[in-house]
C-alpha positions in Angstrom: 0.0 0.0 0.0 1.4 3.4 -1.0 1.7 6.2 1.5 0.1 9.6 0.8 3.2 11.2 -0.7 3.9 8.3 -3.1 0.3 8.3 -4.2 0.6 12.1 -4.7 3.7 11.7 -6.9 2.0 9.0 -8.9 -1.1 11.1 -9.5 1.1 14.1 -10.6 3.0 12.0 -13.1 -0.2 10.4 -14.5 -1.8 13.9 -14.8 1.2 15.3 -16.5 1.4 12.4 -18.9 -2.3 12.8 -19.8 -2.5 16.6 -20.1 1.0 17.6 -21.2 2.1 14.4 -23.0 5.3 14.3 -20.9 6.5 13.5 -17.4 7.3 16.3 -14.9 10.9 17.4 -14.4 12.4 17.2 -10.9 12.0 20.9 -10.3 8.3 20.7 -11.2 7.9 17.8 -8.8 9.7 19.8 -6.1 7.4 22.8 -6.8 4.2 20.7 -6.8 5.0 18.6 -3.7 7.1 21.0 -1.6 9.6 18.3 -0.8 13.3 17.9 -1.4 14.9 16.0 -4.3 16.2 13.3 -2.0 12.7 12.6 -0.6 11.1 12.6 -4.1 13.9 10.2 -5.3 13.2 7.8 -2.4 9.5 7.9 -3.2 10.2 7.2 -6.9 12.3 4.2 -5.9 9.5 2.9 -3.8 7.0 3.3 -6.7 9.4 1.3 -8.8 9.8 -1.4 -6.2 6.0 -1.8 -5.9 5.6 -2.1 -9.6 3.8 1.2 -10.3 6.5 2.6 -12.5 9.5 1.3 -14.5 12.6 3.4 -14.2 15.6 2.0 -16.1 17.8 5.1 -16.3 17.7 6.6 -12.9 19.8 9.6 -13.7 16.9 11.3 -15.4 13.1 11.3 -14.9 12.5 11.1 -18.7 13.0 7.3 -18.7 10.1 6.6 -16.3 7.2 4.6 -17.7 4.0 4.4 -15.8 2.9 0.7 -15.4 0.0 1.1 -13.1 -1.7 4.5 -12.8 -3.6 3.8 -9.6 -3.3 1.7 -6.5 -5.2 -1.6 -6.4 -7.4 -1.7 -3.4 -8.5 -5.0 -2.1 -12.2 -5.2 -1.4 -13.2 -7.0 1.7 -15.0 -10.3 1.1 -18.7 -9.9 1.9 -20.4 -12.9 3.5 -23.8 -13.7 2.2 -26.8 -13.3 4.4 -28.9 -16.3 5.2 -31.7 -16.4 2.6 -34.4 -17.6 5.0 -34.8 -14.2 6.7 -35.3 -12.2 3.6 -38.0 -14.5 2.3 -39.9 -14.4 5.6 -40.5 -10.7 5.0 -42.5 -11.3 1.8 -44.3 -14.5 2.9 -45.3 -13.6 6.5 -46.6 -10.1 6.0 
């Protein structure tokens, strides 16, 4: 599960790619997030580790490819209700 900052960087990159047809530069990420280059770099490495981005040439941000644009949220398994109670409503009243 991504933390808030990693999710924010991923959303910024996806939005840049969709609207401007390019990925943001490091100074743009610093401006949008208000964080340092080192912290952004660590978060990008975590995004790569979790499989959200592919980043072969880590000397530049131009080589980043977005593999998964959003986080996969696991839905809880819902247990089914016993069917006898719901039928009684229609048959008894």
